[in-house]
N, C-alpha and C positions, 0 to 999 in steps of 0.2 A: 287630625293633624294639629300639631302644636304651632301656633302662630304668634307666640309671645315668649319673652324671656325676662327674667328678673335682673340679669346682669350681676356684677360683682363689685358694686360700689362700696368703698370704704365708708363706714358710718361717720357722719359728720362732715364729709367732703361732698359738696354739690357736684353732680355729674357735669361733664363738659357738654354732652349732648343727651337729650332725653326725648323719646317719642312715646306718645300714649294714644292708642286707638287710631293709628295713622292709616288713612285710606287715600289712595289716589286712583281716580277713574278717568279714562279718556274715552269719550263717546260711550260705548257700551262695554268697553274692555276694562276690567279691574287690573290695574298695574301693581298696586300695593294693597294688601288686605289685612287690616287690623294689626299693625306692627306696634309692639311695646318693647322698648329696650332703653338702657342707659349706658353711656360710655364714661369710664373713669378718666379724669384728666391726667395728662402726663404719661400716657401709654399709647402703644400702637394697637389699634383695632383693625383687624382684617375683615373686609366685606367680601365674602366668597359665594360663588354660585355660578351656574352655567349662563351663557349668553341668553338674554331675554328674561332673566329672573327678577329684574327690577333694580339692579344695583345702581345704575346711573340715575334713575328716577329718584331713588332714596337720597343720593348725594345732592341732587338738585333741590330736594326738600330741605336738606341741612343748610345749604348755602343761601336759601331763600329765594330761589328763582322758579320754584315749582308750586303751582296752586294746589292746596290740599282739598280733597273732597270732604274729609272728616278727620277729627283728631287734632292733636297738637304736636308741635316740634319746638323744643326749647334748645337754644345754643348759647353756651356761656352765660346762662341765667336769663336770657332774653328770648323773645319769640324769634324764630328764624326769619331773616329778612329785615330785621330792625336796622335802620341806617347806621347806627353806631358800630355794628358788627363788621362793616366793610373794611375797617382797619385791623380787625382781629382774626379774620378768617381768610385763608388762602385756598384757592381752588385751581387745580390743574386738570383740565379736561383731556380726553383721549386725543383730540385734534389739537396740535400745538397752536397757541394763540399769540403769535409774535409777528413783528413786521419784517418781511423778507428783504426790504430794501435798506434796513438798518443793520449795523454791526451787533454782535452779541452784547458788547458793553453798552451801546446806545439803547438797545431794547431794555436791558435790566435797569439802566439809569432812568429811563422814561417811566417804567412802572414803579420804580422806587420813589420817584418824585411825587407820585400821588399820595405817598404815605410819609413824606418828609424824610426819606432815607438819605444817608450821606454817601459820599464817594467811597468811604471805607465799607459801608454796607454793600455797595455795588460790587466791590472787589471780593468781599467775603462770600457773597452769593455765587459769583462766578467760580471762585475757587472750590466751593462746596460741591459743585457738579463737575469739576475737573476740566473746565474750559479756559483756564488762564492763557494757554498758548494760542487760543483762537479768539481772544477777546475783541480784537480789532477786525475780525473777519466778518463779512456780510453773511447773514444767516441763510440766504438763498444758496450759498456755496457749501453749506454744511451737509453732512450725511444725515440720514433719518434719525439715528440715535443721538447725534449731536444736536439736531434741531429740537428733539424732545427735551433735551437737558436745558436748553435755553428757556423753555416754558417753566421748567421747575425752578430755575434761578430767578425768574421774574416773580414767582410766588414766594420764594424764600427771602427776597430782599427786604420785605417789610417785617420780618420776624413775627409771623402770625402766631396767635395763641392756639389756633386750630388749623391744621393743614389737611385738606381733603384732596386725595389723589386718585384719579380714575385710571386704573391700569397703567401706572407710570413705567412699568418695566417691559411692556410689550415691544418686541422688536429689538431689544437690547441684548448684547452678548453677555454670557455668564459672568465675566469679570466685572463688567459695569453694573450688572444687577446686584452683585455682591457688594460693590462699593456703595451703591445707593442705599441698600438696606443698612449698611454700617452707618451711613449718614442719618438715616431715619432713626436708628437706635440712639445715636448721639443727641438728636433733637429731642426725643422723648425723655432722655435722661436729664436734659436741661429744662424740662417742664412743658414742652410743646405736646399737644394732643394731636395724634395722626389717625386718620381713617384712610386705609389703603385698599382699594378694590382690586380683585384679581380673579381670574378663572384658573390660575395655575396653583394647584393645591400645595405644591412643595413650598410655596412662599408663606403658607400659613404658619410654619414653624417659627417665623421671625416675629410673630405677633403675640401680644400678651392675652388678647381676647379675640374671639372670632364671632362674627354674625353670619350664619348660614342661611342664604336665601334660595328659594326655589318657587317659581310660579307666583311671585309676589307675596309669599308667606315666609315668615321668619321661622325656620325649623328649630333653631337653637341658638343660644349665646353661651359660649363655653371657651375654655382654654384649649390650646393644641393637645395638651396631655389628656384633658377630659374627652376631647373628640376621639383620640386614639383609643381610650378606654371604652367609650360608648360604642365606637364602631368596631371594636375587637380587632384592631390592626394598627401596627406601627406605620403603615403606609397611609398617610392622611387622605389621599384620594380614595383609597378603598374604604377607609373609615367613613368618609362623607357619603359614598355610595350606599353604605350600610344604613346610615341614618336616613337617607332618602327612602330606601326600601322599607325601613322600620316604620317611618311616619306614614308612608303610603299605605301600608298594610293596616295601620291603626285607623286611618281615614276610611278605608273600605269597610272595615268591621263596623265602624260607627254608622256609615251610610246604610249598611245592611240592617243593623238594629233599628234605625229610624224607620226604614221601610216596613219592617215587621210590625212595629208599633202602629204605624199609619194604617196597615191593613187589618 
């Protein structure tokens, strides 16, 4: 089974994120196993895989809050977790991290103040997620989808160079999902690098590059078109399943060969 990928970095341009021999183990369980990849700056990279594949752990490595068992993780040219990265990296977790007793505007203003953001930055971030009409409303009174968008606004207000989003579209209606992906595309066009995790394969088509994870292994790094070609299907979910079956069969053959050599 392939557990590495070379990526598609343009020569002469340093990667926004680069992992080499990345391992993460908790207790006796191997969460990430020998990941090698590089993300090109100013593009949307999709992190795709079923639940339990290691997506959230990998994102925690990138933002510098996960201890590495082995290997390295470089972010914007510095080791992940370097203090100076705090103003350059935005992170939106699956669980919204906002204050329920404050209004939308107060939450975004508070997080923006940590990065020296202005009132204009606050207004821009709120508008970007479509919450202008609810800016003065307490977040505890919002719907689930609106609540999630507040967290995203709090991450956008600092204009991060790298934005890491852990399944940001879960629970959102199709119209809002489409609007958010349009926003992500605009951010990438302006130079922001985005890593967006999802287990919904249809969202892969919005990404320039895909990291396919399963059981802590990186099966491949490729574009949506390359995934479709390799998986022999225009349905990206079916194509991903084909890649899983293909790499699983290769792993079984290798194990059988090693067993024969040992005997």
